[in-house]
DSSP file (Angstrom, degrees, kcal/mol; ACC not computed):
  #  RESIDUE AA STRUCTURE BP1 BP2  ACC     N-H-->O    O-->H-N    N-H-->O    O-->H-N    TCO  KAPPA ALPHA  PHI   PSI    X-CA   Y-CA   Z-CA
    1    1 A X              0   0    0      0, 0.0     2,-0.1     0, 0.0     3,-0.1   0.000 360.0 360.0 360.0 134.8   50.9  141.9  387.4
    2    2 A X        -     0   0    0      1,-0.1     2,-0.5     0, 0.0     0, 0.0  -0.384 360.0 -95.1 -65.7 144.2   54.2  143.4  388.5
    3    3 A X        +     0   0    0     -2,-0.1     2,-0.3     0, 0.0    -1,-0.1  -0.461  56.8 164.0 -68.9 116.1   57.0  143.2  385.9
    4    4 A X        -     0   0    0     -2,-0.5     2,-0.2    -3,-0.1    40,-0.0  -0.890  43.3 -93.1-128.5 163.4   59.1  140.3  386.5
    5    5 A X    >>  -     0   0    0     -2,-0.3     4,-1.9     1,-0.1     3,-0.7  -0.524  32.1-124.7 -78.8 143.2   61.6  138.5  384.4
    6    6 A X  H 3> S+     0   0    0     39,-3.1     4,-2.6     1,-0.3     5,-0.2   0.825 108.0  62.1 -58.2 -40.2   60.2  135.6  382.4
    7    7 A X  H 3> S+     0   0    0     38,-0.2     4,-1.8     1,-0.2    -1,-0.3   0.887 107.3  45.4 -55.3 -43.2   62.8  133.2  383.9
    8    8 A X  H <> S+     0   0    0     -3,-0.7     4,-1.2     2,-0.2    -2,-0.2   0.894 112.6  48.3 -66.1 -41.9   61.4  133.8  387.3
    9    9 A X  H  <>S+     0   0    0     -4,-1.9     5,-2.4     1,-0.2     4,-0.3   0.856 111.2  50.6 -73.6 -32.1   57.7  133.5  386.3
   10   10 A X  H ><5S+     0   0    0     -4,-2.6     3,-1.6     3,-0.2    -1,-0.2   0.911 108.4  52.5 -62.1 -45.9   58.3  130.2  384.4
   11   11 A X  H 3<5S+     0   0    0     -4,-1.8    -1,-0.2     1,-0.3    -2,-0.2   0.808 109.1  51.2 -57.5 -31.9   60.1  128.8  387.4
   12   12 A X  T 3<5S-     0   0    0     -4,-1.2    -1,-0.3    -5,-0.1    -2,-0.2   0.541 120.4-111.9 -82.1 -10.5   57.0  129.8  389.4
   13   13 A X  T <>5 +     0   0    0     -3,-1.6     4,-2.3    -4,-0.3     3,-0.4   0.800  68.1 144.0  87.2  30.4   54.8  128.0  387.0
   14   14 A X  H  ><S+     0   0    0     -5,-2.4     4,-3.1     1,-0.2     8,-0.3   0.933  70.9  59.1 -66.4 -43.9   53.0  131.0  385.5
   15   15 A X  H  4 S+     0   0    0      1,-0.2    -1,-0.2     2,-0.2     4,-0.1   0.746 117.0  34.5 -59.5 -25.4   52.9  129.4  382.0
   16   16 A X  H  4 S+     0   0    0     -3,-0.4     3,-0.4    -6,-0.1    -1,-0.2   0.786 121.9  45.2 -97.2 -35.2   50.9  126.5  383.6
   17   17 A X  H  < S+     0   0    0     -4,-2.3     2,-0.2     1,-0.3    -3,-0.2   0.939 134.2  11.8 -74.6 -46.2   48.9  128.5  386.3
   18   18 A X     X  +     0   0    0     -4,-3.1     4,-1.9    -5,-0.2     3,-0.4  -0.620  64.7 172.4-135.1  71.2   47.8  131.3  383.9
   19   19 A X  H  > S+     0   0    0     -3,-0.4     4,-2.5     1,-0.2     5,-0.1   0.764  82.4  55.8 -59.4 -29.6   48.6  130.5  380.3
   20   20 A X  H  > S+     0   0    0      2,-0.2     4,-2.1     1,-0.2    -1,-0.2   0.944 107.4  47.5 -67.8 -47.8   46.7  133.7  379.1
   21   21 A X  H  > S+     0   0    0     -3,-0.4     4,-1.5     2,-0.2     3,-0.2   0.951 113.6  49.7 -56.1 -51.5   48.9  136.0  381.3
   22   22 A X  H >X S+     0   0    0     -4,-1.9     4,-1.0    -8,-0.3     3,-0.6   0.941 110.2  48.8 -55.1 -51.5   52.0  134.2  380.0
   23   23 A X  H 3X S+     0   0    0     -4,-2.5     4,-1.8     1,-0.2     3,-0.3   0.827 104.9  61.3 -66.6 -27.4   51.0  134.6  376.4
   24   24 A X  H 3< S+     0   0    0     -4,-2.1    -1,-0.2    -3,-0.2    -2,-0.2   0.895 102.6  50.2 -56.5 -40.8   50.2  138.2  377.0
   25   25 A X  H << S+     0   0    0     -4,-1.5    16,-2.1    -3,-0.6    17,-0.4   0.738 116.7  40.7 -64.4 -25.2   53.7  138.8  377.8
   26   26 A X  H >< S+     0   0    0     -4,-1.0     3,-1.1    -3,-0.3    -2,-0.2   0.672  85.2 108.7 -93.0 -22.3   54.9  137.1  374.7
   27   27 A X  T 3< S+     0   0    0     -4,-1.8    14,-0.1     1,-0.3    -3,-0.0  -0.377  90.9  12.6 -71.4 133.4   52.4  138.4  372.3
   28   28 A X  T 3  S-     0   0    0      1,-0.2    -1,-0.3    -2,-0.1    12,-0.1   0.835  88.9-162.0  61.9  39.7   54.1  140.9  369.9
   29   29 A X    <   +     0   0    0     -3,-1.1    12,-0.3     1,-0.1    -1,-0.2  -0.226  26.5 163.0 -54.5 121.3   57.6  139.8  371.0
   30   30 A X        +     0   0    0     10,-1.7    22,-2.0     1,-0.1     2,-0.3   0.324  60.3  53.1-123.6   3.1   60.1  142.5  370.0
   31   31 A X  E     -AB  40  51A   0      9,-1.9     9,-2.0    20,-0.3     2,-0.3  -0.958  60.3-161.1-136.0 151.1   63.0  141.4  372.3
   32   32 A X  E     -AB  39  50A   0     18,-2.7    18,-1.9    -2,-0.3     2,-0.4  -0.990  25.9-117.4-134.5 147.0   64.9  138.1  373.0
   33   33 A X  E  >  - B   0  49A   0      5,-3.0     4,-1.0    -2,-0.3    16,-0.2  -0.651  10.7-153.5 -88.6 129.5   66.9  137.2  376.0
   34   34 A X  T  4 S+     0   0    0     14,-3.2    -1,-0.1    -2,-0.4    15,-0.1   0.784  95.0  48.7 -72.1 -24.0   70.7  136.6  375.2
   35   35 A X  T  4 S+     0   0    0     13,-0.3    -1,-0.1     3,-0.1    14,-0.0   0.979 129.2  10.4 -75.7 -62.3   70.8  134.4  378.3
   36   36 A X  T  4 S-     0   0    0      2,-0.1    -2,-0.1    12,-0.0     3,-0.1   0.617  90.6-122.8 -98.4 -21.0   67.8  132.0  378.0
   37   37 A X     <  +     0   0    0     -4,-1.0    -3,-0.1     1,-0.3     2,-0.0   0.505  60.3 144.5  88.5   4.7   66.5  132.6  374.4
   38   38 A X        -     0   0    0     -6,-0.1    -5,-3.0     1,-0.0     2,-0.4  -0.399  39.4-141.0 -76.8 163.0   63.0  133.6  375.6
   39   39 A X  E     +A   32   0A   0     -7,-0.2     2,-0.3    -3,-0.1    -7,-0.2  -0.935  23.2 170.3-123.5 143.6   61.2  136.2  373.7
   40   40 A X  E     -A   31   0A   0     -9,-2.0    -9,-1.9    -2,-0.4   -10,-1.7  -0.970  42.1-123.6-149.2 162.9   58.9  139.1  375.1
   41   41 A X  S    S+     0   0    0    -16,-2.1     2,-0.4   -12,-0.3   -15,-0.1   0.824 100.5  48.1 -74.7 -36.9   57.1  142.2  374.1
   42   42 A X  S >  S-     0   0    0    -17,-0.4     3,-1.3     1,-0.1     4,-0.1  -0.849  73.0-142.7-110.8 135.8   58.8  144.3  376.8
   43   43 A X  G >  S+     0   0    0     -2,-0.4     3,-1.3     1,-0.2     6,-0.2   0.744  96.8  67.6 -70.9 -21.2   62.6  144.3  377.5
   44   44 A X  G 3  S+     0   0    0      1,-0.2    -1,-0.2     4,-0.1     3,-0.0   0.474  90.1  66.5 -83.4   7.9   62.1  144.6  381.2
   45   45 A X  G <  S+     0   0    0     -3,-1.3   -39,-3.1   -40,-0.1     2,-0.3   0.467  94.8  70.7 -91.3  -3.0   60.7  141.1  381.2
   46   46 A X  S <  S-     0   0    0     -3,-1.3     3,-0.5   -41,-0.2   -41,-0.0  -0.897  74.3-135.9-123.1 146.6   64.0  139.6  380.2
   47   47 A X  S    S+     0   0    0     -2,-0.3     2,-0.4     1,-0.3    -1,-0.1   0.929 102.8   7.5 -60.0 -56.6   67.4  139.1  381.9
   48   48 A X  S    S-     0   0    0      2,-0.1   -14,-3.2     0, 0.0   -13,-0.3  -0.775  88.3-164.9-127.7  84.0   69.6  140.3  378.9
   49   49 A X  E     -B   33   0A   0     -3,-0.5     2,-0.3    -2,-0.4   -16,-0.2  -0.400  11.8-177.7 -81.6 151.4   67.3  141.7  376.4
   50   50 A X  E     -B   32   0A   0    -18,-1.9   -18,-2.7    -2,-0.1     2,-0.1  -0.984  33.5-106.0-139.3 142.0   68.3  142.4  372.8
   51   51 A X  E      B   31   0A   0     -2,-0.3   -20,-0.3   -20,-0.2   -21,-0.0  -0.395 360.0 360.0 -61.9 138.4   66.1  143.9  370.1
   52   52 A X              0   0    0    -22,-2.0    -1,-0.1    -2,-0.1   -21,-0.1   0.363 360.0 360.0 -81.7 360.0   64.8  141.4  367.5
């Protein structure tokens, strides 16, 4: 899967269409987004990442 921002992926319904792929992006979260509050394992998946 190409690296896209979680905001975009959620708007497109990834969390409903492919929950396992969505969980994989979140597993081992080390970053949180300052804008939307989502967490992810990689900073490039977030709009405004900050280290947890």
